C-alpha positions in Angstrom: 131.7 103.0 63.3 128.3 102.9 64.5 127.3 100.4 67.4 124.2 101.0 69.3 120.7 101.0 67.1 117.4 101.8 68.1 114.1 99.3 67.2 111.2 100.7 66.6 109.3 99.1 63.7 109.5 95.4 63.9 109.7 92.8 61.0 108.8 89.2 60.0 105.4 89.0 62.1 106.7 90.0 65.1 104.5 92.1 67.8 105.7 93.8 70.8 103.6 91.5 72.9 106.1 88.2 71.8 109.1 90.8 73.9 107.4 90.0 77.3 108.7 86.5 77.2 112.5 87.0 78.2 114.5 85.7 75.8 112.6 86.1 72.5 114.1 89.8 71.6 117.2 88.1 71.2 116.2 85.3 68.8 114.1 88.5 66.8 118.0 89.9 66.7 119.6 86.7 65.6 116.8 85.6 63.2 115.1 88.2 61.7 118.2 91.2 61.7 120.5 88.1 61.1 123.3 90.0 63.8 125.8 87.1 64.8 124.8 85.4 68.4 129.0 86.5 68.8 128.4 90.6 67.7 125.6 91.1 70.1 127.2 92.9 73.3 123.7 94.1 74.6 119.9 93.9 74.1 117.4 96.1 75.6 113.7 95.9 75.0 110.9 98.4 76.4 107.8 97.4 75.3 106.2 100.8 76.6 108.1 103.0 75.0 108.1 100.1 71.7 111.6 100.1 71.1 114.9 97.0 71.0 118.0 98.6 71.4 121.1 97.0 70.4 124.5 97.5 70.8 127.4 95.2 69.0 131.1 94.8 69.9 133.3 97.4 67.9 134.9 95.4 65.4 135.9 97.2 61.8 135.4 93.9 60.0 132.0 93.8 60.0 131.6 96.9 57.8 131.7 94.1 54.8 128.9 92.5 56.5 125.2 92.2 55.1 123.8 92.0 58.5 125.6 95.3 59.3 125.2 97.5 56.4 120.9 96.5 57.2 121.5 97.6 60.6 122.7 100.6 59.7 119.1 102.5 59.1 118.8 102.2 62.6 121.8 103.8 64.2 121.3 106.6 65.9 
């Protein structure tokens, strides 16, 4: 079960410059990627490398969730 994801292209009219503000990357994960707050373990953004790294808590019940299925395209 993948729990680590790298997003290299942004959706929903976000730009990399938007992430210069501290918590906006967390809002992106919750609002755009639909990851429930309680499932997020760690988020890191690299504006220079243009990537968002997200680690979620390992829980096999996520496998049946739509948000998890959508995240699989970003698994490394």
